[in-house]
C-alpha positions as CSV (number, residue, x, y, z in Angstrom):
1,M,102.8,139.0,220.3
2,Y,102.0,141.8,222.8
3,H,104.3,143.3,225.4
4,I,102.6,144.7,228.5
5,V,104.4,147.9,229.5
6,K,106.0,147.8,232.9
7,R,106.6,150.8,235.2
8,G,109.6,152.9,234.1
9,E,109.8,151.4,230.6
10,T,110.1,153.6,227.5
11,L,109.3,152.7,223.9
12,A,113.0,152.9,223.1
13,V,113.8,150.3,225.8
14,I,111.0,148.0,224.6
15,A,112.3,148.2,221.0
16,A,115.8,147.4,222.1
17,N,114.7,144.5,224.3
18,Y,112.9,142.9,221.4
19,R,115.6,143.8,218.9
20,R,113.2,145.9,216.8
21,P,113.8,149.4,215.4
22,L,111.7,152.0,217.2
23,G,110.1,152.9,213.8
24,H,109.1,149.3,213.4
25,I,107.4,149.3,216.8
26,L,105.6,152.6,216.0
27,S,104.4,151.4,212.6
28,S,103.0,148.2,214.2
29,N,101.2,150.3,216.8
30,P,99.6,153.3,214.9
31,W,97.5,154.2,217.9
32,I,100.7,155.5,219.7
33,T,100.7,159.1,218.6
34,N,103.4,160.3,220.9
35,P,106.3,157.7,221.5
36,A,107.2,159.6,224.8
37,I,103.8,158.8,226.3
38,I,103.2,155.2,227.1
39,Y,101.8,153.8,230.4
40,P,102.1,150.7,232.6
41,G,99.7,148.1,231.6
42,Q,99.5,149.3,228.0
43,R,99.7,146.6,225.3
44,I,102.4,147.1,222.6
45,F,102.3,144.8,219.6
46,I,105.6,143.2,218.7
47,S,105.3,142.0,215.1
48,G,107.3,139.0,213.9
49,L,107.0,137.0,217.1
50,S,104.4,134.4,217.8
51,D,102.2,134.8,220.9
52,P,103.9,132.7,223.6
53,A,100.5,131.2,224.5
54,S,100.4,129.6,221.0
55,I,103.7,127.8,221.5
56,P,103.5,124.5,223.3
57,Y,107.0,124.9,224.8
58,S,108.1,126.9,227.8
59,I,111.3,127.2,229.6
60,S,111.8,127.6,233.4
61,V,115.1,128.5,234.9
62,S,115.8,127.9,238.6
63,L,118.7,130.1,239.6
64,S,119.1,128.5,243.0
65,G,119.1,125.0,241.5
66,K,121.1,126.1,238.4
67,K,118.7,124.1,236.2
68,L,116.8,124.9,233.0
69,T,113.6,122.9,232.5
70,L,112.0,122.6,229.1
71,S,108.3,121.8,229.2
72,R,105.8,121.0,226.4
73,S,102.1,121.5,227.1
74,G,102.9,121.6,230.8
75,S,104.8,118.3,230.9
76,V,108.6,118.3,231.6
77,V,110.5,117.2,228.5
78,K,114.1,117.6,229.9
79,T,116.1,119.4,232.6
80,Y,119.5,120.7,231.9
81,P,122.3,122.0,234.2
82,V,123.2,125.6,233.6
83,G,125.7,128.3,234.7
84,I,124.3,131.6,235.8
85,G,125.3,135.1,236.7
86,K,127.7,135.9,239.5
87,M,126.9,138.1,242.5
88,L,127.8,141.4,240.8
89,T,126.3,140.5,237.5
90,Q,123.2,138.4,238.4
91,T,120.9,136.7,236.0
92,P,117.6,138.8,235.8
93,V,114.5,137.3,237.4
94,G,111.2,137.6,235.5
95,E,109.3,136.5,232.5
96,F,110.9,136.9,229.0
97,V,110.6,135.4,225.5
98,I,113.2,134.2,223.1
99,V,113.4,137.0,220.4
100,N,116.1,135.7,218.1
101,R,119.0,133.3,217.7
102,E,122.5,133.3,216.3
103,P,124.4,130.1,215.5
104,N,128.1,130.2,216.2
105,P,128.2,133.7,217.8
106,G,131.9,133.5,218.6
107,G,133.7,134.4,221.7
108,P,132.7,132.7,225.0
109,Y,129.1,132.0,223.8
110,G,129.7,128.5,222.3
111,V,127.7,127.2,219.4
112,M,124.4,129.0,219.9
113,W,122.9,132.2,221.3
114,L,119.2,132.6,222.1
115,S,118.5,136.2,222.8
116,L,116.0,137.0,225.6
117,S,113.6,140.0,225.6
118,K,116.0,141.8,227.9
119,L,118.8,143.5,226.0
120,G,122.2,141.9,226.7
121,Y,120.9,138.6,228.1
122,G,120.5,135.2,226.6
123,I,120.7,131.5,226.8
124,H,123.9,130.3,225.2
125,G,126.5,127.6,224.9
126,T,130.0,128.0,226.3
127,N,133.6,127.5,225.5
128,N,134.2,126.7,229.2
129,P,132.1,123.6,230.1
130,A,133.6,123.6,233.6
131,S,131.5,126.8,234.3
132,I,128.2,124.9,234.1
133,G,126.7,124.5,237.5
134,K,128.4,127.6,238.8
135,S,127.6,131.3,239.3
136,V,130.2,132.8,237.0
137,S,128.6,134.5,234.0
138,K,127.8,138.2,233.4
139,G,124.1,137.4,233.8
140,C,123.4,135.0,230.9
141,I,122.4,131.4,231.2
142,R,125.2,129.1,230.0
143,M,124.5,125.6,228.8
144,H,126.7,122.8,227.5
145,N,127.0,123.2,223.7
146,Q,125.2,120.0,222.9
147,D,122.4,121.0,225.3
148,V,121.8,124.5,223.8
149,L,121.7,123.0,220.3
150,E,119.1,120.4,221.4
151,L,117.1,123.2,223.1
152,A,117.3,125.5,220.1
153,R,116.1,122.7,217.7
154,Q,112.9,122.4,219.8
155,V,111.9,125.9,220.8
156,P,110.9,128.6,218.3
157,N,111.3,132.4,218.8
158,G,108.5,133.6,221.0
159,T,108.9,130.8,223.5
160,K,108.3,132.0,227.1
161,V,111.3,131.9,229.5
162,I,110.6,132.3,233.2
163,I,113.6,132.8,235.4
164,R,113.0,132.3,239.1
165,P,115.3,132.8,242.1
């Protein structure tokens, strides 16, 4: 897949967001001769992830509605209730992709962690089901454990995730 460089991004930040070593990003993009010089609008190839356009699934999160909607080829498959970030640690708005996953990550993350292409953020289960439907997280999207497992079984890495206010 390709990442389009946004204003203020560095190659190191892009590598971290996609959980790829900087050397891996550089070897996948041999036309980048100076890693300190990238520009907004530039396409950076991220190897190992499918192009989101080739994946029939997409995820849309409504922060105001505290809902995650899974779609396949533009048709809604299912809508799930979610917990989101609190005022001081808000869930980021924007377009991301799922870059990797970790079953049973431990701690408060429930039974599954789906990393987003923004370092430190993901869609995950919870060990506190009463938090679903509330603004209480540190910015992640919380789901009931059975819901995040159902979602993870359907969507591959590379799936587009759009988070809206």
